[in-house]
N, C-alpha and C positions, 0 to 999 in steps of 0.2 A: 454544374453547380445542381442544378435539378436531380442527377443521378444520385449526387452525394448526399442530399438532404432526404433521399430515398432512402439510402443505406442507414441515414442517422436514425430514421424511423425504426428502420427494420433492429436495429442495434437495443434502441430504448426499448422497445417491446418486450424482445426475447430476454433484455437483462432483467426486467420486471418480471416476465414470466417465471425465470430460474427461481427469484425470490419467492414468487407465489406459488410454485411447486413444493420449495423448501418448508413452506408454513401451511399448505393445504390441510383443511380441517380441522386448524389448530383454533382454541378460542381466542386466544391473544394475538395471533397473527404476527405482524412484523413487531408489536410491541416486544415480543421474546428477544429480539437484538438488541433492545434497549436495556432490557433486563439483564440479558446474560452478561451483556458488556457491564453493566453496574457490579454484577456478583463478581465476577472475574476481577474488576480493578479492586473493589472493598478487599476482596481475600487478600490479593498481592499486596496492596497498601497497608493492610494492617499486619499482616506479617513480617514484610521488609523493614514497615515502619519501626515494629519493637527491636527486630535484629539491629537495624542502623540506629537505633534510639533517637529517630527523627519527630521534629513536632507534625502532628498527624495532619493539622490544618495548611500547613505548607508542603508536606509531603504526598499527601493524598491527590492534589491537582496535579502535581508533577508526575506521579505513576500513571494517573489516569490519563493525561495528554499521550505519555509516552507508549502505553500498551494500545491505544486506540489506532495510533499512527503506524507500531509496529505490526498491529494483526492487517491494515492494510497493505502495508508493504510485503510481509512475508507472504501473506495471501496470495496478491497478484503474483509475485515473484516465483513461487513453488508452480501455482496452477498454468502461469504460462510455458512452463516447460513441456505441459501435455498439452497445450490449446488446440494443437493440428491432429494430434495422434486421437484425440477425444472426439474431433469432428472430422474424421475420416471418412465417414459414409458421404457427408456432404460434400467435402472435397473432392472426392472420387467422382461424384454423380454431375455436379453443379459448378457453374463457373462464379466462384464468390471472390472477391479482394482477399488476400491472405490478411490484410490488417483487421477487417471486419470481426473475426473470432477475437482477435486480442481485445479491441474495442469493447466488445460486448462484455466479456469477462472483467476486464480493468472497470469500466462502469459499473458493473453490479457490487463490485468490492467498493466502488466510489458511493454508491448508495448505501450500503452497510455501513460506509465509514459517516456519512450524514446521520444516521440514525444513533451510531455510537456518540457524534458529537453532541447529540442532544443530551445524551446521558451525563457525558462529560460537563457540560455546563451547568446541569444539576447538583454535580459534585462541586464545580466550582463556587457557585452561589451558597451551597448548604456548608462550606467551609470557610463563610465570611468574606470571601472575595466579591468585587464587583467588576462588572463589565466595564472595559475600556474600549476606545477608539480603535485599538491594534486588534480587537477580535473582527473587525471587518475584513480584515486581511486573510481570514480563515477561507473564503470564497475564492479568490485568485491564486493563494497558496494550494487549497486542493486541486484547482484545475490545472496547474503547471506539474503537480505530482502525478494527477493522472494522466497526462499529456508524456511525462518522463517513463513512467512504469509501461505505458502501451508501447515506446518505442524501445525499451530495455525488453519488454516481453516477446516484441518480433524476433528480436535476436535469439531468445532463450528457447522459443518454440521452433525455430529452425535446428537449432542443435538438439533439441529434444526429438525432433521427429527422426533426425539421421543417426542419433546416438540413441538407444532405449534405455541404457544404463546412467543416461544424464538426469533424469527427473530424479530418482531416488538419493543421487550423488548430491546433487542441487539440495535436497531437503535437509540432508544431514548438515550442507555448509551453511545453509541459513540458520540451522540450530546454532551453530558456534559462532556466527555473527551475533545471534542473539545474546549471549554470554559476554562477548567482548563490546558490546554496543552500549551506551547510557542510556538505558531504557528504564530500568529498576534500579540504577544507582546513577549518582552523579559524576559528571566528568572531574571535578574536581577531588574527588576522591581517589582517582586514579595516580598512583605514584609516577613522579616524573620522568622516570626511565623506560617508562611503556608508553609514551607519547604519541607513537607511532600507530597504536592499536585503536584511536582516535582519526590521526592526519591522514592515514591512508584506509579509512574505512568509509566505503560510499554510503553505506547504511547510516553511519553518524552524521553524516553530513546531511542527509535528508532527514533524519529524525530532528536535526537542530534547524532544518528548514520550515518543517511542518508543524513544530510542538509551539515556539515562541507565541504565535498568535493565538493558538489555544491558551495561553496563559496570559495574556493581554500583552503580550511583548512583540518587538519587532524584530524579524531574522537580520544578523550582523552583514555588513557589506561583504566581507570576506565569505560569506556562508552564500550569499547571492551569488557571488563570482562562480563559485563551485557549482552551483546547481546550474548556472546558465552553460559552464563549460560542459556540464555531462550532457545538457539537454543538445547542444551542438552536435559532440562528439557522438552519441547514441542516433541523432537523426542522420548523420553521413552514413555509418555504419549498417543502420537497419536498410537505407536506401541502398546501398551496394550489396547487401546480402541478398534482399528481395529482389533485384533485378537480376543477380547472377543464379539464386536458385528456386525461384519460385516456378518455374516448369518443371523442376524436378519434385515438387512437393507433393504432387498426385501419387507418386509411385513411393515416397517416403511413408505417407500417411497411411 
């Protein structure tokens, strides 16, 4: 337990250090995260609200929640594929547990997500909405998502280290999922014959798990069941892969 806590302190330190380097010598510092998210959300909501002829007071919070959650998911997903390769010098010269690199990366995206959530809540209130008890579910929802993305990330990192064409291919795949996932459009607008685009879309289920608390709503029981299943399956898979291939990592990286 003591060693685990030491690793957590290391992860927290370097996660914040990465963010500090990104905003070094900046007058606004971390506030750029909130400002960038706000500008991005406002632009998308305005354009798509006009195209879809949506009530901006309803559509703006929906878009805001979807975009900040997607940025967390897609960023963690894409960077996971390069997690071991980008840390190759450390892996080849020091004995670090493999999961540390993924935890550092996902927690960094989690910190950005918390800043983005502040921007979203401002948008939420400006649109005439009121905070509800369901907003308290944001914290456990985020913690669950961070754990899930870390487990998925370990699998992706091993594949990315073994097959160097995987990271760019994965980036293209994530973009395709962005188009078929209800982030900037609503699921009810999808024609019934294309139901499988959501039913078999893991990104859609994760979005539907993380977005409701941001809107003051509660995820459905069916969605909780899917997320719990994803957690269980990815836990077993990453455990098997880590035990089988961790000793090869020093050569692959």
